[in-house]
C-alpha positions in Angstrom: 40.9 48.6 52.5 39.9 50.5 55.4 42.9 52.7 57.4 42.2 51.0 60.5 42.5 47.6 58.9 45.5 49.2 56.5 46.6 50.1 60.8 46.6 46.4 62.0 48.6 45.3 59.3 51.1 47.3 59.6 51.3 47.1 63.4 51.0 43.1 63.0 53.9 43.6 60.2 56.2 45.4 62.6 55.3 43.5 65.6 56.6 39.7 63.7 59.5 42.2 62.5 61.2 43.2 65.7 59.8 39.8 67.1 57.0 40.4 69.6 53.9 38.1 69.0 50.8 40.0 66.9 48.7 41.7 69.0 44.7 40.8 67.9 42.9 42.5 65.6 42.0 46.2 66.2 38.1 46.5 67.2 35.4 48.1 69.1 33.5 44.6 69.4 32.4 43.6 73.3 34.0 40.9 74.8 32.1 37.9 77.3 34.4 39.8 80.0 33.0 42.2 82.5 34.9 45.8 82.8 36.6 45.6 86.4 37.5 49.8 85.9 36.9 52.6 84.5 39.5 54.9 82.6 39.0 57.9 81.8 41.2 59.4 79.0 42.5 63.3 80.0 41.8 66.5 77.6 39.0 67.3 78.2 36.3 68.1 81.1 33.2 66.9 79.0 34.9 63.4 79.8 35.0 63.8 83.7 31.3 64.7 83.5 30.1 62.2 81.1 32.4 59.4 83.3 30.8 60.3 86.7 27.3 59.8 85.3 29.4 56.4 83.6 30.2 55.7 87.3 26.5 56.1 88.9 25.7 53.3 86.3 28.4 50.9 87.7 28.6 51.5 91.4 31.2 48.8 92.5 34.0 49.9 89.7 37.0 52.0 90.3 37.2 55.1 88.2 41.1 56.2 87.2 41.5 59.9 85.4 45.1 59.9 83.5 45.4 63.8 83.4 42.2 64.7 83.4 41.3 68.6 84.7 43.0 69.5 87.7 42.1 67.9 90.9 39.8 70.5 92.5 37.9 70.3 89.6 37.8 66.7 88.9 36.6 65.8 92.5 33.7 68.8 92.6 32.6 66.9 88.9 32.6 63.2 90.9 31.6 64.9 94.2 28.7 66.8 92.5 27.4 63.5 90.4 27.2 61.7 93.9 30.5 59.6 93.5 32.6 58.4 96.3 35.8 59.5 96.4 37.4 56.2 97.8 36.5 54.9 94.1 38.1 57.6 91.7 42.1 58.2 91.2 43.2 60.8 89.8 46.6 60.6 88.0 48.4 63.4 86.6 51.8 61.7 85.0 50.6 61.1 81.3 51.6 63.9 79.1 49.4 62.1 75.9 47.6 59.5 75.0 50.6 57.0 74.7 51.3 57.6 78.2 47.9 57.5 79.8 48.2 54.0 78.8 51.9 53.4 79.7 51.5 54.9 82.9 48.5 52.9 83.5 48.8 49.2 82.2 51.1 48.7 85.3 48.6 49.9 88.1 45.8 47.7 86.2 48.3 44.4 86.8 49.0 45.3 90.2 45.2 45.5 90.3 44.3 42.3 88.5 42.1 44.4 86.3 41.8 42.7 83.2 39.1 44.7 81.6 39.0 47.9 81.5 36.4 50.1 80.3 38.2 53.6 78.3 36.2 56.4 78.2 37.2 58.9 75.6 36.0 61.8 73.2 34.4 60.0 69.8 36.8 61.8 67.6 39.7 60.7 70.1 38.5 56.8 70.2 40.0 55.6 67.1 43.5 56.7 68.2 42.8 55.5 71.8 42.1 51.8 70.3 44.8 51.7 68.3 47.4 52.1 71.3 45.0 50.7 73.9 44.5 47.4 72.0 48.5 47.4 71.8 49.9 48.2 75.3 46.5 46.7 76.8 46.3 43.9 74.9 50.5 43.3 75.1 49.6 42.4 79.1 46.5 41.0 78.8 43.8 43.3 79.1 40.7 44.0 77.2 39.8 47.5 76.3 36.1 48.3 76.3 35.8 51.9 74.6 32.9 53.7 75.3 32.4 57.4 73.2 31.4 60.6 74.0 29.8 62.6 71.1 31.7 65.1 70.2 31.8 68.8 68.0 34.8 67.3 66.5 34.5 64.7 63.9 37.8 63.4 63.5 41.2 63.1 63.9 44.0 63.2 61.1 44.6 59.5 61.0 48.8 59.8 60.6 48.3 60.9 64.4 46.9 56.7 64.9 49.3 55.6 62.9 52.0 57.6 64.7 50.8 56.8 68.3 50.8 53.5 66.9 54.3 52.6 66.0 55.2 54.7 69.8 53.2 51.6 71.2 54.9 49.3 69.5 57.9 50.9 70.3 57.6 50.7 73.6 56.6 46.8 74.0 59.7 46.8 72.3 62.1 48.9 74.7 59.7 49.1 77.4 60.1 53.1 77.6 
């Protein structure tokens, strides 16, 4: 059994124990709906650079950068790529990957966004998928992962387990 399958089962069991509706299975498969926004998870300037180029391929989508590079640098990266500033929303409230999602989910709900591209490094994507499927999924928002190749091969799977449990706790308590 893969670690992602085991983690999915553990999180699903936790949801049932706490009376929270079970979540969709954790997978990276695309859905038929088109994303309405781009979410960039902070943590590496490479992510903003990639997102700026990605945004050029999706000129109608707003871009949300959650706790990324300092504002001046982030704006410079998007300016250099030719992305209009009115599309870019820089948010610095998140302190980690879980709060990248818990902070932004309300923004997406208010804007009636139901599908979002999530951009992060390849090594970070498994954990982002766990958290995103729980947090965004709990509000009916579908995550469309876009992984950036990375020199780092993988993260310790216990980070996914820890943050998956933190995300379930957020669901149950709202904080």
